[in-house]
C-alpha positions in Angstrom: 21.2 6.1 89.4 19.2 4.7 92.6 17.2 1.9 92.4 14.4 0.9 95.1 14.1 -2.3 96.5 10.8 -3.2 94.4 12.4 -2.6 91.1 15.3 -4.8 89.8 17.5 -2.7 87.4 18.0 -3.7 83.7 21.0 -5.5 83.4 22.8 -3.0 81.0 23.0 -0.3 84.1 24.4 -2.8 86.6 28.1 -2.4 86.5 29.6 -5.4 87.7 27.0 -7.0 85.4 28.0 -5.5 82.6 31.7 -5.9 83.3 31.3 -9.7 83.9 29.2 -10.0 81.0 31.7 -8.3 78.4 34.5 -10.1 79.6 33.9 -13.7 80.3 32.1 -16.2 78.3 31.7 -19.7 79.7 32.9 -22.2 76.7 30.4 -25.1 75.9 32.9 -27.4 76.6 33.8 -25.9 80.0 37.4 -25.8 79.4 37.4 -22.1 81.0 35.0 -22.9 83.8 37.6 -22.2 86.6 38.3 -19.0 85.2 34.9 -18.1 84.7 33.4 -19.2 88.2 36.6 -17.1 89.7 35.3 -13.9 87.6 32.0 -14.2 88.4 32.7 -14.7 92.4 34.9 -11.6 92.3 32.5 -9.4 90.2 29.6 -10.5 92.5 31.2 -10.0 95.8 32.5 -6.2 94.6 28.8 -5.3 94.3 27.3 -7.3 97.2 25.6 -10.0 94.8 27.6 -12.9 96.1 24.8 -14.1 98.3 22.5 -14.5 95.3 25.1 -17.3 94.1 25.9 -18.7 97.4 22.9 -18.7 100.0 19.8 -20.3 99.8 16.5 -18.4 99.1 14.5 -17.3 102.0 11.4 -19.1 103.0 8.2 -18.0 100.8 6.3 -15.5 103.1 3.2 -17.0 105.0 -0.1 -15.0 105.1 1.0 -13.5 108.5 4.4 -12.4 107.5 5.5 -9.1 108.1 5.7 -6.3 105.4 9.5 -6.5 105.9 9.6 -10.0 105.2 7.5 -9.8 102.4 9.3 -7.4 101.0 13.1 -8.8 101.7 11.7 -11.9 99.9 10.3 -9.9 96.9 13.8 -8.1 96.9 15.9 -11.4 96.8 13.6 -12.9 94.3 14.4 -9.9 92.0 17.9 -9.6 92.5 18.4 -13.6 92.1 16.5 -13.5 88.9 18.9 -10.7 88.0 21.8 -12.5 88.8 20.6 -15.7 87.1 20.1 -13.9 83.8 23.8 -12.8 83.9 25.0 -16.2 84.4 22.9 -17.0 81.1 24.3 -14.3 79.1 27.8 -15.3 80.2 27.5 -18.4 78.4 28.3 -19.0 74.7 25.1 -19.3 72.4 24.9 -23.1 72.3 25.3 -23.3 76.0 22.5 -20.5 76.5 20.2 -22.7 74.9 20.9 -26.0 76.8 20.8 -23.9 80.1 17.4 -22.1 79.2 15.6 -25.2 78.0 16.8 -28.2 80.1 17.1 -28.3 84.0 20.9 -29.0 84.7 21.7 -31.7 87.1 23.2 -28.8 89.2 19.8 -26.9 89.4 18.1 -30.2 90.2 19.9 -30.7 93.1 20.0 -27.4 94.3 16.0 -27.1 94.2 15.8 -30.9 96.0 18.1 -29.6 98.8 16.2 -26.3 99.1 13.0 -28.2 99.4 14.4 -31.0 101.7 15.8 -28.2 104.3 13.2 -25.8 104.1 9.8 -27.9 104.2 8.0 -28.3 107.3 4.6 -29.8 107.9 1.8 -27.6 108.2 -1.2 -27.4 110.1 -3.9 -30.0 109.6 -1.3 -32.0 107.2 -1.0 -36.0 107.6 2.4 -37.0 108.8 2.9 -39.9 106.3 2.5 -37.6 102.9 4.9 -35.2 104.5 7.7 -37.7 105.1 7.4 -39.4 101.8 8.0 -36.0 100.1 10.7 -35.5 102.3 12.4 -39.0 101.3 11.7 -38.0 97.7 14.1 -35.1 98.0 16.6 -37.3 99.6 16.1 -39.9 96.9 16.6 -37.1 94.2 19.8 -36.0 95.9 21.1 -39.7 95.5 20.6 -39.7 92.0 22.2 -36.4 91.5 25.3 -37.9 94.0 24.4 -36.3 96.9 24.3 -38.4 100.3 22.7 -36.9 103.4 24.1 -38.4 106.0 21.4 -40.6 108.0 21.3 -39.2 111.3 21.2 -35.9 109.9 18.1 -37.2 107.5 16.3 -38.2 110.7 16.9 -35.4 112.8 15.8 -33.0 109.7 12.3 -35.1 109.3 11.8 -34.7 113.0 12.3 -31.1 113.2 10.1 -30.8 110.0 7.4 -32.1 112.2 7.5 -29.8 115.0 
């Protein structure tokens, strides 16, 4: 069965997803995390889905973006959503509820890092609020135990102003 890039396949029809969900359930206490993570990466890599676990999302297309850029972004979003569903379905029921109704620290960390490294000043935007927003992302990362070297922070802020 072939799928177009404009529609994400149902979970039950994707072979690597089905095999992973059938064989591996992450336990609530995390005691099998290493095995679960290894199996997840092997299954995802076998079906060219590993990028949705390891790479950041492409930037949201701007108004002047080409149709190809928009389509690539939409495809990434749909595929990424499918992979996220697999992660939730491959957890024990109690852990599923926790994952769906609370923002895990790793998700907070990922989102703050993505925002920090993707953020660029918009035309006409004042510099001060922009820099304060970037500092907020750095502070969020610090609360999550992630330290960004000072020189890298400075370089990133300066680069975001160009």
